[in-house]
Every structure is written in C-alpha cells, then in structure tokens.
C-alpha positions as CSV (number, residue, x, y, z in Angstrom):
1,M,0.0,0.0,0.0
2,G,2.9,2.4,-0.7
3,H,4.4,2.2,2.8
4,I,6.9,5.0,3.6
5,P,9.8,3.7,5.7
6,P,10.4,5.4,9.1
7,N,13.5,7.5,8.1
8,R,11.6,9.0,5.2
9,L,8.5,9.4,7.3
10,M,10.5,11.6,9.7
11,K,11.4,13.9,6.8
12,K,7.7,14.2,5.9
13,I,6.9,15.1,9.5
14,E,9.6,17.8,9.4
15,A,8.2,19.3,6.2
16,L,4.7,19.2,7.5
17,S,5.7,20.9,10.8
18,T,7.1,23.8,8.7
19,E,4.0,24.0,6.6
20,K,1.8,24.1,9.7
21,A,4.0,26.7,11.5
22,D,3.7,29.0,8.5
23,M,-0.1,28.5,7.9
24,P,-2.2,31.7,7.9
25,V,-4.6,32.2,10.8
26,G,-7.7,32.0,8.5
27,H,-6.7,28.6,7.2
28,M,-6.0,27.3,10.7
29,L,-9.4,28.4,11.9
30,L,-11.3,27.1,8.9
31,K,-9.5,23.8,8.8
32,G,-9.8,23.5,12.6
33,F,-13.5,24.2,12.4
34,L,-14.1,21.4,9.9
35,A,-12.0,18.9,11.9
36,G,-13.9,19.7,15.1
37,A,-17.2,19.2,13.3
38,L,-16.1,15.9,11.8
39,L,-15.0,14.6,15.2
40,A,-18.4,15.6,16.5
41,Y,-20.1,13.6,13.7
42,A,-17.9,10.6,14.4
43,T,-18.6,10.6,18.1
44,A,-22.4,10.8,17.6
45,F,-22.1,8.1,15.0
46,A,-20.2,5.9,17.4
47,F,-22.8,6.4,20.2
48,K,-25.6,5.7,17.7
49,A,-24.0,2.6,16.2
50,S,-23.3,1.0,19.6
51,A,-26.8,1.7,21.0
52,G,-28.1,-1.8,20.3
53,F,-25.3,-3.5,22.1
54,S,-24.2,-3.8,25.7
55,G,-21.0,-4.2,27.6
56,G,-17.8,-5.0,25.7
57,A,-19.7,-5.4,22.4
58,A,-20.9,-1.8,22.6
59,T,-17.4,-0.6,23.3
60,L,-16.0,-2.6,20.4
61,V,-18.6,-1.3,17.9
62,A,-18.1,2.3,18.9
63,A,-14.3,1.9,18.6
64,L,-14.6,0.4,15.1
65,V,-16.7,3.2,13.7
66,F,-15.3,6.3,15.4
67,P,-12.0,6.4,13.4
68,A,-14.1,7.2,10.3
69,G,-14.1,10.8,11.4
70,F,-10.4,10.9,12.1
71,A,-9.7,9.3,8.7
72,M,-11.7,12.0,6.9
73,I,-9.7,14.6,8.7
74,V,-6.4,13.1,7.6
75,L,-7.5,12.5,4.0
76,L,-8.8,16.0,3.7
77,G,-5.7,17.6,5.3
78,Q,-7.6,19.4,8.0
79,E,-6.2,20.7,11.3
80,L,-6.6,18.9,14.6
81,A,-4.9,20.4,17.6
82,T,-4.2,17.0,19.3
83,G,-2.2,15.9,16.2
84,N,-0.4,19.2,16.0
85,F,0.8,18.8,19.5
86,A,3.0,16.1,18.2
87,I,3.9,17.4,14.7
88,L,4.9,20.9,15.8
89,R,6.9,19.6,18.8
90,F,8.7,17.3,16.5
91,G,9.4,20.2,14.1
92,L,10.7,22.3,17.1
93,A,13.1,19.5,18.1
94,R,14.4,19.3,14.5
95,G,14.8,23.0,14.1
96,Q,11.9,23.4,11.6
97,A,9.7,25.5,13.8
98,C,10.1,28.0,16.7
99,S,8.3,27.8,20.0
100,T,6.3,30.9,19.2
101,R,4.9,29.5,15.9
102,M,4.3,26.2,17.6
103,F,2.1,27.8,20.3
104,W,0.5,30.1,17.8
105,N,-0.6,27.1,15.7
106,W,-1.8,25.1,18.7
107,G,-3.9,28.0,20.0
108,W,-5.7,29.0,16.7
109,V,-6.3,25.4,15.7
110,Y,-7.7,24.5,19.1
111,L,-10.0,27.5,18.8
112,G,-11.1,26.4,15.4
113,N,-11.7,22.8,16.7
114,F,-13.8,24.3,19.5
115,A,-16.0,26.3,17.1
116,G,-16.6,23.3,14.8
117,A,-17.4,20.9,17.6
118,M,-19.8,23.4,19.3
119,F,-21.5,24.3,16.0
120,A,-22.1,20.6,15.1
121,G,-23.2,19.9,18.7
122,F,-25.8,22.7,18.6
123,L,-27.2,21.5,15.3
124,L,-27.5,17.9,16.6
125,A,-29.1,19.1,19.8
126,F,-31.6,21.1,17.8
127,V,-32.5,18.0,15.7
128,L,-32.7,15.6,18.6
129,T,-35.1,17.9,20.5
130,T,-37.1,19.0,17.5
131,G,-36.0,22.6,17.9
132,F,-35.5,22.3,21.7
133,S,-39.2,21.6,22.1
134,G,-39.1,18.0,23.2
135,E,-37.1,15.1,24.7
136,S,-33.7,14.2,23.1
137,G,-34.3,10.4,22.9
138,A,-31.8,7.6,23.4
139,L,-28.9,9.3,21.7
140,G,-29.4,12.4,23.8
141,E,-29.5,10.3,27.0
142,T,-26.2,8.6,26.0
143,I,-24.5,12.0,25.4
144,I,-25.8,13.3,28.8
145,A,-24.6,10.2,30.6
146,T,-21.2,10.3,29.0
147,A,-20.8,14.0,29.8
148,H,-21.6,13.4,33.5
149,A,-19.1,10.5,33.6
150,R,-16.5,13.0,32.3
151,T,-17.2,15.9,34.7
152,T,-19.3,15.3,37.8
153,A,-17.8,11.9,38.4
154,Y,-14.3,13.4,38.4
155,E,-15.5,16.2,40.6
156,H,-16.8,13.8,43.2
157,A,-13.5,12.1,43.3
158,G,-11.6,15.3,44.0
159,A,-7.9,15.6,43.3
160,S,-7.8,11.9,42.3
161,G,-10.5,12.6,39.7
162,W,-8.7,15.6,38.3
163,M,-5.5,13.5,37.9
164,T,-7.5,10.6,36.4
165,A,-8.8,13.0,33.7
166,F,-5.2,14.3,33.1
167,V,-3.7,10.8,32.8
168,K,-6.5,9.6,30.5
169,G,-5.7,12.6,28.4
170,V,-2.0,11.6,28.2
171,L,-2.9,8.0,27.3
172,C,-5.4,9.1,24.7
173,N,-3.2,11.5,22.8
174,W,-0.3,9.1,22.8
175,M,-2.5,7.1,20.4
176,V,-4.3,9.9,18.6
177,A,-1.1,11.7,17.8
178,L,0.3,8.4,16.5
179,G,-2.7,8.2,14.3
180,T,-1.8,11.6,12.8
181,V,1.8,10.4,12.2
182,L,0.8,7.0,10.8
183,G,-1.6,8.8,8.4
184,L,1.6,10.1,6.7
185,S,3.1,6.6,6.4
186,S,1.4,5.5,3.3
187,R,1.0,6.9,-0.3
188,S,-2.4,5.2,-0.8
189,T,-5.9,6.2,0.5
190,V,-6.5,2.6,1.8
191,G,-3.1,2.5,3.5
192,K,-3.7,5.9,5.2
193,V,-7.1,4.8,6.5
194,A,-5.9,1.5,7.8
195,A,-2.9,3.1,9.5
196,V,-5.1,5.7,11.2
197,W,-7.7,3.2,12.3
198,L,-5.3,1.2,14.5
199,P,-4.3,3.6,17.3
200,V,-7.5,5.7,17.1
201,S,-9.7,2.7,17.7
202,M,-7.5,1.7,20.7
203,F,-8.0,5.1,22.5
204,F,-11.8,5.0,21.9
205,S,-12.2,1.4,23.1
206,L,-10.4,2.2,26.3
207,E,-12.7,5.2,27.0
208,L,-9.8,7.7,27.3
209,E,-10.2,11.4,27.2
210,Q,-9.8,13.5,24.0
211,S,-10.2,17.3,24.4
212,I,-11.7,17.9,21.0
213,V,-14.3,15.1,21.4
214,N,-15.2,16.6,24.8
215,M,-15.8,20.0,23.2
216,F,-18.7,18.2,21.5
217,V,-19.9,15.8,24.2
218,I,-20.1,18.1,27.2
219,P,-21.5,21.3,25.7
220,T,-24.0,19.3,23.7
221,A,-25.1,17.5,26.9
222,M,-25.5,21.0,28.6
223,M,-27.7,22.1,25.6
224,L,-29.8,19.0,26.1
225,G,-30.4,19.8,29.8
226,A,-27.6,18.0,31.6
227,D,-27.0,19.4,35.1
228,I,-23.4,20.4,34.4
229,G,-22.0,23.9,35.1
230,L,-19.5,25.7,32.9
231,D,-17.0,25.6,35.8
232,Q,-17.4,21.8,36.1
233,W,-16.8,21.3,32.4
234,L,-13.7,23.5,32.3
235,I,-12.1,22.6,35.6
236,W,-12.8,18.9,35.8
237,N,-12.5,18.0,32.2
238,Q,-11.4,20.5,29.6
239,L,-8.3,21.8,31.5
240,P,-6.8,18.5,32.7
241,V,-7.6,16.6,29.5
242,T,-6.1,19.3,27.3
243,L,-2.9,19.4,29.4
244,G,-2.8,15.6,29.3
245,N,-3.3,15.6,25.5
246,I,-0.4,18.0,25.2
247,V,1.9,15.8,27.2
248,G,0.8,12.6,25.3
249,G,1.2,14.3,21.9
250,A,4.2,16.6,22.3
251,F,6.4,14.5,24.5
252,L,5.3,10.8,24.2
253,T,4.8,11.1,20.5
254,G,6.6,14.1,19.0
255,L,9.7,14.2,21.1
256,V,10.1,10.4,21.5
257,L,9.9,10.0,17.7
258,H,12.5,12.6,17.2
259,H,15.0,11.0,19.6
260,S,14.3,7.4,18.5
261,H,15.0,8.2,14.9
262,R,17.7,10.9,15.1
263,A,20.7,8.5,15.3
264,E,19.2,6.2,12.7
265,G,18.8,9.1,10.2
266,T,22.4,10.0,10.6
267,R,23.6,6.4,9.9
268,N,21.4,6.2,6.8
269,E,22.5,9.4,5.2
270,A,26.2,8.9,5.2
271,P,26.3,5.8,2.9
272,L,23.9,7.6,0.5
273,L,26.4,10.5,0.2
274,V,29.3,8.2,-0.4
275,A,27.4,6.3,-3.1
276,T,26.6,9.6,-4.8
277,V,30.2,10.7,-4.9
278,A,31.4,7.3,-6.2
279,V,29.0,7.2,-9.2
280,T,29.3,10.9,-10.2
281,P,33.0,11.8,-9.7
282,G,33.0,14.4,-12.4
283,R,30.8,16.7,-10.4
284,Y,33.2,17.1,-7.5
C-alpha cells in the first residue's frame, strides 16, 4: 500500500511541521473548524451505532466506527490540535519550527476545533429535541450520561478525579497523535485509512479522554439539559484533559519519535552520500 519507511517518514513530518507553522490564521481556523465538526459527527455516530449492544460489544462497535471521522480529517488535510501537539513539537526538536509559531498554531487550531465541535453539537441538539421543544431520545441520553461521567464523576473524586482525567488525556493522545503520524506513512488512501484506524480505535475502546471530542460531548449535553455547570466542564475535564493531551502528543509522540530516529537518520544518510560521490566523480 505504498508504505513509507520510518526514516523518510521523519522527513515528511519535518516538512509538515514547517507547513503548519507558517499557515495563515484564517486557514488554521477554517481547517480546525471542519476537523472539530467531523469529530463531533464521528462521536455521535459511534454512540448511535453501539446503542443496540451492551458491555464489551458496545465498546467494540463504537471503537470500530469512530475512526471514520479521524480518517476523513487526515485524508482532507484538516487541522486537529491534538495531532499538531506532536507534529509541531517534532518540528521544534528538528529546528523546523520555533516555539512561538508552535504555540501560535496550537492556539488557533484549538479555537477552530472548539468552534466546529460546538456548532455541530448545537445542530445535533436542535435536531434531537425538534428545535428544543421535546425530549432528546436515546442518543441524547447517551450523550448526557457520557458528559456526567467525564465531569461530575471526576469532581466527586476530588484531586484523584482531576489527575485521572489528566492521565486519561495523556494516554489518549499518545495514540491519537500516533494516528496523525501514521496517516503520513502510506501513499495510498486505503493505506492511510488502515494506519489511522489502529491507534484511534484503541483510544476510543479504552474510553480515554480527548479534548476535541469533549468539546462536542459536554457542551451538547448541557444544551440537552444536563446538570453540568460551565466551571465543572472547564475545571474537571477540559483543562486537565487538554494538558494531558499536550503531554501525550508533544512528549510521548513528537519528542520520542525525534529522539528514537535521530541517530538512525544519521547512519542512513552517510552511505547515501558516499554512493553519490562514487558514481558521479566528475561533479566534485
């Protein structure tokens, strides 16, 4: 499926980090908006598809269908902050981006993701309640229950709950950021989709915490009448999960990939230069 070997993949990530660092604000916002909306669609789709199952079967079905949204984001070249946490940190380590541009990209893309997830959530809440005039049905109840599990449940656990949300965010984006990287590892559409599917389905099946997904789930639940305050959402979920996503993406993916392939890249480039000199002596 046109697999790109790791040493060449690292070069692609370097180039992509430069492209993202230099992207105009309007493009970051618009691409971030679409990515946030697509993840909202995928989350609702996963909840709906798994509704007829229970226990482990429901979790498996949801994990199998959710990566469809992530695959669309990768294939369309949209901007997802959680993936950029890894790509831009990798570029910074390779000297392809500065810290100012890295944080600039993270902030604007995160804002675009938020706008897209909220917009899609509002439209879905409108449809589920027939213009906010009735009950939200089974899908709405699932969204509300999930939102409570990701906010008030952590609040009741206190500091341990906050740290649990943070660590779930770390574990989640370790896989999600790898999904972004692996989406670059194939030249074919089928190969890209398959590569993305593997780590993203893992995070969703383990019910970990992804900040962009939660931008859809929790505000939508609030629109549907969930007894969740703005402070509960921000303090007990959005803040710790976002920080955890940054650690998982920037350090456990971006920085680890940089260090794990840095020496390998040096070894691979030297023989290539020698071979070039040997076959074209007239140029030197």
